[in-house]
C-alpha positions, 0 to 999 in steps of 0.5 A: 500500499503506497502511503503519501506523506499527506495520507499518513496518519498523524499519530498512532492514536488516529487509526487506533481509533479507527480501528476500534469500530472497524472490526470486520477484515480480510486475513491474508495467508500466504499459500503452500507452494504453487498455490494462491494465497487464502484471503478470509473475511472475518470480524475480529477483536483488536487489543491495543493494549496487548496489541493483538488480534482475536479471532477463530475459524472452522477446523475443516478450514483450508487456511490452516495448512498454510498458516502452519507453514507460514505464520506470518500475516496480514489483516487488513481492514478498509471502508469510509471509501467513496468515488469522487468525480473528476470535475470535484477535483478540478483545480480552480484554474482548469476546466471542470471536464480535466478534473481526474476522478480519484476514490477516498479510503481509509485504510489499516494494515495489521501484520501479524504473527499468528498463532493457533489455539487448541487447548479448550480452555484457552478457545474458550477465553478467547471466544469469550472476549471476542463476544465481549467485544461484539456484546458488551450488554452480554445476553449471550451464556459464556463459553466454558469447557465441557459446558453447555450451550458451547462446550461441546462446539470448542472442538469444531473450531480453532482460534487465532491470536494475532501478535501486531508486529507491524501497522501501516495505515492510510487516510486518504481524503485530498490531504493534497489539494487545495482548500478550494478543491478540498471544499467542493469535495466536501459539498458535494459529498454531502449533496450526494449523500450516497453510502459512505459519503458522510463518513468520508467527508468527516474524515475530509475535514476532521484532517484539512489544515492537519 
């Protein structure tokens, strides 16, 4: 992922705050020789203090062999993306039809060292942490070894602890454009009001002048 200086996060807290609200991504695992990479969409729970992401997958999943061969993986999250028409991006001294269309988006890529969790008690603890992240209000029974309703299901999954070893983050929101062009893009997003437009506009205005 190419990250220009004007698209880089201003501080770690910026991407950490964003990631705390974006907990669905794609896990990329190197394939075995002759095979393409595995790319698995999944929910995960990111723990900033422990610098790890937690998730789990079904035991029959085909990526386990590849993961055991190479535990270095990439967890990629992209959201708040929009298409920007060319005329919105035109410089003040050029015709609108000469503007270059582009995409605006936020992205965080976590490089991780994966550890597979097969111990039943540790799997139960991992699941409870995941559910606690997604359901802070409760409402579901806790997973416990040998106890209903989830104890008997633990053998059907394997847990994953993804230790974060590196982070690349990008907030591509017209950072190199003039204020006049940024104003035009922000107005266009507000007027269009399509999926993702409000979030993208918020990022553009938040990062403006930073």
